[in-house]
Residue, then its C-alpha position, 0 to 999 in steps of 0.5 A: m500500500p502506498t504511504r505518504d511522508e510528512l516531515l515534522e518537528i518534535a519538541v523535547d527539553g526546549e529543543d526540536i528533533a526531526g521526525t517523519l510521520v508516515t501515513p497510509g497514502t491510498l488515494i481516497p477520491g471525492v466525487l461531487f454529483v451536480h444534478g440538472w435543472g428541475g432535478s434533485q439529488q435523489q436522482y443520483l443517490a443510487r449512482a453515487r452509491e455505486v461509485a462509492a463502492l470503488g473506494c470514493i467519498c461521494l456527495t450529492f446535493d440539491l441546488r437552490g430552487h429545487a427540492r426543499t427550496q423549490s419556492r425559489y425555482e422562478t427566481v434563482s440565477r446561475e450565479d446562485n447555483l454556481r455558488d451552490v456548487l462551489a460550496a458543495h465542492d468545498s464541503l466535500v474537500d473538507q470531509r475527513g479522508v478526502d484527497a483534495s488533489a483527487i476530486a471528480v465532478v459529475g454533472s448532467s445537463y445544467g449540472g454539467y454546465l455548472a461543473a464545467l464552470l467549476t473547473a476554472l475555480r477549483p482543482v478538478k482531476w476528473l470531469a464527467l459531463r452528461a448532455p451538458a447544457l450551454y447558455k450565453d454568458s449574458d443575463w448571468t444574474l437573471p433567473k435561470g428559468r427565463l433563459r430558454t426564451l430570453q436567449e433563444l436557446d433552441i436556436y443558439r444550441r444548434q450553432p457552433v460556438r468557439s471556446e473563447e465565446s463561452r465562459a463554460l467553454v473557456a473553462c473547458a479549454s483550460y482544463r487539464g484533467h481527464a474528461l468524459v462526455v456522454e451524449s444522448e442520441r435522441d436529446a431534444f434539449v441538448p443537440g449534438q452541436v452542443i456536445a461537439n462544442y464541448r468536445e472541441a473545447l476539451v482538446g487540452a484535457a489529459s484524456l477525453t472519452y466520448r460515449m453515445l447513449e443510443g436511443a436515449d433521450h435527454g432525461l434518460s427516461e428509459t431504465s435501460a438508458q439509465q443503466a447504460y449511463t451508470g455503467i459508462l460512468v462507473n467503468w470510466l471512474r474505475e479506470m481513472i482511479q485505478g490508474a491514479r493509484a497505480d501511479a501513486a504506488a510506482v512513486e512510492a516504490d521509487a521512494q523506497e530506494p535506500h538513501g544516506p549512510a548505514e546505521t552503526a551501533 
């Protein structure tokens, strides 16, 4: 098992002696799930439990304007919800045992859009986007529910958008972690052009995996589509996490090479 060394000073008789605290270094990733507009964390709990079985600490949460704060559905803005995601991320990182350098964010639809924005504000090692939505940067503080009509999103989402023309795509263009993008074949809300925009923006990612859910609609209304997506997500995260742990083990093995003079009695 990999270990982690932390140098410390031990006080004794008014002096300090050097010590090294060796602790288990097994990677314990944190995984944050961000639901879509009109959804809730309840939709992701079963999926989070499957991911947790990989040896992760998972966090689901309700964006403001949803679940017990449904009364704000008509007034909550993207600014509000991005702050929700930031707060949830920071809460996850603060949990005991979570490796702050090994955070995965899983976002669907509007949650995928917010997850992309998060990568510009917090370190994210793995980014999984399912049917990520895209919005114009204007009207940032207006109620999110007004944007479909106000921004003519049905038209906007069928147009090629360069990475420098969108805050979310700018974040993706700067992202250097590993990414997964999942598209629904029969998506009436997030057409293929939006997925193409995201994939082109993620060209600088350490790795980019793309999957198509054949016959699936935007909300994965069929059980078979839900199961297919869960399988894709869990398998991808398993591969990513196992690879990270193998890398950590290799570094640990190199560090075990003997150094310094031999002990004498």
